[in-house]
C-alpha positions in Angstrom: -29.9 20.6 0.1 -31.9 19.0 2.9 -32.3 15.3 2.2 -29.5 12.9 1.0 -30.3 9.2 0.5 -28.1 6.4 -0.4 -29.0 4.8 -3.8 -26.1 2.4 -4.3 -22.7 1.6 -2.9 -20.2 -0.7 -4.6 -16.5 -1.5 -4.1 -14.1 -2.3 -6.9 -11.0 -4.0 -5.4 -9.4 -4.8 -8.7 -9.5 -1.2 -10.1 -6.2 0.7 -9.5 -7.8 4.2 -9.5 -11.4 3.9 -8.4 -12.0 1.8 -5.2 -15.7 2.4 -4.7 -18.7 4.2 -6.1 -21.3 5.8 -3.9 -24.5 7.0 -5.7 -26.7 9.3 -3.7 -30.1 11.1 -4.3 -30.3 14.7 -3.2 -33.8 16.1 -2.3 -35.4 13.2 -4.2 -34.5 14.9 -7.5 -30.8 14.6 -8.3 -28.8 11.4 -8.5 -25.1 11.9 -8.1 -22.2 9.5 -8.3 -19.1 10.0 -6.2 -16.0 7.8 -6.5 -13.4 6.9 -4.0 -10.3 7.7 -6.1 -6.8 6.6 -5.3 -3.7 8.5 -6.5 -0.5 6.9 -7.7 1.1 7.6 -4.3 -1.7 5.7 -2.5 -3.8 8.5 -1.1 -7.5 8.2 -1.4 -10.3 10.8 -1.6 -14.0 11.1 -2.6 -14.9 13.2 -5.6 -17.9 13.5 -7.9 -17.7 11.9 -11.3 -15.4 13.9 -13.6 -14.8 14.5 -17.3 -11.2 14.5 -18.6 -10.6 17.0 -21.4 -7.5 18.3 -23.1 -7.3 21.9 -23.9 -4.1 23.6 -25.3 -2.2 20.3 -24.7 -3.1 20.3 -21.0 -5.3 17.7 -19.3 -8.1 19.1 -17.2 -10.7 17.4 -15.1 -14.2 19.0 -14.8 -16.5 17.9 -12.1 -19.8 16.4 -13.2 -21.7 18.0 -10.3 -21.1 20.9 -8.0 -23.3 22.9 -5.7 -23.2 26.7 -5.6 -21.9 26.8 -2.1 -18.6 25.3 -0.8 -20.3 24.6 2.5 -23.1 22.7 0.8 -20.6 20.8 -1.3 -18.7 19.8 1.9 -22.0 18.7 3.6 -22.8 16.5 0.7 -19.3 15.0 0.6 -19.5 14.3 4.3 -22.8 12.5 3.8 -21.2 10.4 1.0 -18.3 9.5 3.4 -20.7 8.4 6.1 -22.7 6.2 3.7 -19.5 4.6 2.4 -18.3 4.0 5.9 -21.6 2.3 6.9 -21.9 0.4 3.6 -18.4 -1.0 3.6 -18.8 -2.6 7.0 -19.5 -6.4 6.8 -23.0 -7.4 7.5 -23.7 -10.2 9.9 -24.7 -12.5 7.0 -21.3 -11.8 5.3 -19.2 -12.8 8.4 -18.0 -16.4 8.1 -18.6 -18.6 11.1 -16.8 -21.6 12.4 -18.9 -24.7 12.3 -18.2 -26.9 15.2 -18.7 -30.5 14.7 -19.6 -32.7 17.5 -17.6 -35.9 17.8 -19.1 -38.8 19.5 -17.2 -41.1 21.8 -18.1 -43.9 19.4 -15.8 -42.4 16.7 -12.8 -42.9 19.0 -11.8 -39.3 19.2 -10.1 -38.1 22.4 -12.6 -35.4 23.2 
């Protein structure tokens, strides 16, 4: 894995368990979705999309994507965290501004 690009980042404030989705493209070939998941006790973590299955009466979660190397998986996860950090910051066009109105002396205002 040498090249990771951000495809899309979106936040979901109303969802109780998935706060954001970050989709990345690895080496220009593989598009992978990671979710910022929130546990019932309020902890959050990033993980690839998963499948929930029940086997023998027990729920299991199977990752939709995983690299052969734990080191490579951690590098990819760190890239996702960095993209999310950058993407979640407000852009200058999103920041509200205070419009200052000029009052003229003719309006009878004290300033």
